[in-house]
C-alpha positions in Angstrom: -15.7 -4.2 6.5 -12.3 -5.8 7.3 -12.3 -9.5 7.9 -10.5 -10.6 11.1 -9.2 -13.7 9.4 -7.6 -13.8 5.9 -5.1 -16.2 4.4 -1.9 -16.6 6.4 -2.7 -14.4 9.4 -5.3 -13.8 12.1 -6.2 -10.3 13.1 -7.1 -9.7 16.8 -10.6 -8.4 17.3 -9.1 -5.4 19.2 -7.0 -4.6 16.2 -10.0 -4.9 13.9 -12.0 -2.4 16.0 -9.0 0.0 16.1 -8.8 -0.2 12.3 -12.6 0.5 12.0 -12.2 3.6 14.1 -9.5 4.9 11.7 -11.9 4.3 8.8 -14.7 6.2 10.5 -12.5 9.1 11.7 -10.8 9.8 8.3 -13.6 8.8 5.9 -14.1 12.4 4.6 -10.4 13.0 4.3 -9.9 9.9 2.2 -12.5 11.2 -0.3 -9.9 13.8 -1.4 -7.7 11.0 -2.7 -8.1 9.3 -6.0 -10.0 6.0 -5.9 -6.8 3.9 -5.9 -5.7 5.5 -2.6 -8.7 5.0 -0.3 -10.0 2.4 2.2 -9.6 -0.6 -0.1 -5.9 0.1 -0.5 -5.4 0.7 3.2 -7.1 -2.6 4.2 -5.0 -4.4 1.6 -1.8 -2.9 3.0 -2.8 -3.8 6.5 -3.4 -7.4 5.5 -0.1 -7.5 3.6 1.7 -6.3 6.8 0.2 -9.0 8.9 0.8 -11.8 6.3 4.3 -10.6 5.7 5.0 -10.5 9.5 3.9 -14.1 9.8 5.9 -15.3 6.9 9.1 -13.6 8.2 8.7 -14.5 11.9 6.6 -17.7 11.8 3.9 -16.3 14.1 1.2 -13.6 14.2 2.3 -10.2 15.3 1.4 -8.9 18.8 -1.6 -6.7 19.4 0.7 -3.6 19.8 2.5 -4.5 16.6 -0.8 -5.0 14.8 -2.0 -1.5 15.9 1.3 0.0 14.6 0.6 -1.6 11.3 -3.0 -0.2 11.4 -1.8 3.3 12.0 0.8 3.2 9.3 -1.6 1.6 6.8 -4.3 4.2 7.3 -2.1 7.2 7.5 0.7 6.7 5.0 -1.5 7.9 2.1 -3.8 10.2 4.1 -2.5 13.1 2.0 -2.3 11.2 -1.3 -4.1 14.0 -3.1 -0.6 15.6 -3.0 1.4 13.0 -5.0 4.7 14.9 -4.7 5.0 15.2 -0.9 2.2 13.1 0.6 4.8 10.9 2.4 6.3 14.0 4.1 2.9 15.3 5.1 2.0 11.9 6.7 5.3 11.8 8.5 4.8 15.2 10.0 1.2 14.4 10.9 2.2 11.3 12.9 5.1 13.1 14.6 3.2 16.2 15.7 -0.4 15.9 14.8 -3.1 16.0 17.4 -4.5 12.6 16.9 -5.9 10.7 19.9 -5.7 7.4 18.0 -1.9 7.7 18.2 -1.8 8.4 21.9 -1.6 4.6 22.7 1.9 4.4 21.3 5.2 5.0 23.1 7.4 7.8 21.6 9.5 5.0 20.1 6.5 3.3 18.5 5.2 6.6 17.1 8.6 7.3 15.7 8.5 3.9 13.9 5.1 4.6 12.4 6.1 8.1 11.3 9.3 6.8 9.6 7.3 4.0 7.9 5.0 6.7 6.4 8.0 8.7 5.2 9.8 5.7 3.6 6.8 3.8 2.2 7.1 5.0 -1.5 8.3 2.7 -4.2 10.7 5.5 -5.2 12.4 5.6 -1.8 16.1 5.3 -2.4 17.6 5.8 1.1 18.5 3.3 3.8 15.5 2.1 5.7 15.5 3.4 9.3 14.2 0.2 10.8 13.0 -3.3 9.9 9.5 -2.0 10.5 9.9 0.6 7.7 11.4 -2.0 5.4 8.5 -4.4 6.1 5.9 -1.7 5.6 7.4 -0.6 2.3 7.2 -4.2 1.1 3.6 -4.5 2.3 2.6 -1.3 0.5 4.1 -2.6 -2.7 2.2 -5.8 -2.2 2.8 -9.3 -3.6 3.5 -9.4 -7.3 0.0 -9.4 -9.0 -0.2 -8.1 -12.5 -4.0 -7.9 -12.8 -4.5 -6.3 -9.5 -1.8 -3.6 -10.3 -3.3 -3.0 -13.7 -6.8 -2.5 -12.2 -5.4 0.1 -9.7 -3.4 1.9 -12.3 -6.5 2.0 -14.6 -8.7 3.5 -11.8 -6.0 6.1 -11.2 -5.7 6.9 -14.9 -9.4 7.4 -15.2 -9.8 9.5 -12.1 -6.9 11.9 -12.7 -7.9 12.6 -16.3 -11.6 12.3 -16.8 -11.3 13.3 -20.4 -9.4 10.1 -21.3 -11.3 7.4 -23.1 -11.4 4.0 -21.3 -9.1 2.6 -24.0 -6.6 5.5 -23.5 -6.7 4.9 -19.7 -5.8 1.2 -20.2 -2.8 2.2 -22.3 -1.7 4.7 -19.7 -2.1 2.1 -17.0 0.1 -0.4 -18.9 2.8 2.2 -19.6 2.8 3.1 -15.9 3.3 -0.5 -14.8 6.2 -1.0 -17.2 7.8 2.3 -16.2 7.5 1.8 -12.5 7.4 -2.0 -11.8 9.1 -3.4 -14.9 12.5 -5.1 -14.9 14.2 -1.7 -15.4 11.5 0.3 -13.5 12.2 2.7 -10.8 10.2 0.9 -8.1 12.4 -0.3 -5.3 12.1 -3.9 -4.0 13.6 -4.2 -0.5 15.6 -7.2 0.6 12.6 -8.4 2.6 10.4 -8.2 -0.5 12.9 -10.0 -2.7 13.4 -12.7 -0.2 9.7 -13.3 0.2 8.7 -13.1 -3.4 11.7 -14.0 -5.6 9.9 -16.5 -7.7 6.8 -14.4 -8.1 8.9 -11.4 -9.1 10.5 -13.1 -12.1 7.1 -14.4 -13.2 5.7 -10.9 -12.9 8.5 -9.4 -15.0 7.8 -12.0 -17.7 4.1 -11.4 -17.7 4.6 -7.6 -17.7 7.0 -7.7 -20.7 4.4 -9.6 -22.7 1.5 -7.4 -21.7 -0.6 -6.0 -24.5 -3.0 -3.2 -23.6 -5.5 -4.2 -26.2 -5.9 -7.6 -24.4 -7.6 -5.8 -21.4 -10.9 -4.1 -22.1 -12.2 -1.4 -19.7 -15.1 -3.7 -18.9 -12.7 -6.4 -17.9 -10.8 -4.1 -15.6 -13.8 -2.7 -14.0 -15.2 -6.2 -13.4 -12.2 -7.7 -11.5 
């Protein structure tokens, strides 16, 4: 269940209901994804979108903007079972898919949602097509939070290779964070992201560089 109020933003009840319809409609499709790319992640990305919008603009987003964030949040990883091209599949689905939940948008709004899906990945290297895409990319990356990222990476490592021991999965998760989100990692941090989280980013780098896999037991990660 999504909470209508959280932290720095307030979600309109109409937006909340719209999000719940997405969860119901695509529940079976989400089960094809690994556990790190299901409803919990989509809810988190949505909340990040709304919080980031308020921090940047000083006010809550409009209902129409909130619904665009909902659509992008719940569709950007709809095809995450295909890690290589899931962003392309989501873009094509928003552009041409027969989805009644997208009928509320103008062609311009639907285009923005589609581009946000296409450009959401941390590995995206091109120029963002809009401020909406840049903001959504930042929201998908999420505020710097080492333990949260480690838990998600651990869940992914366990689900994609069931033969791994829990201890091996922890090490894979740590290596992934360093490779992707470390000081020299390949993850892109947009201008919006850097502006919002500059102090937290440096603290994250320092914590990540001192990370020792043996400090985090599987029981600890499954419990947070």
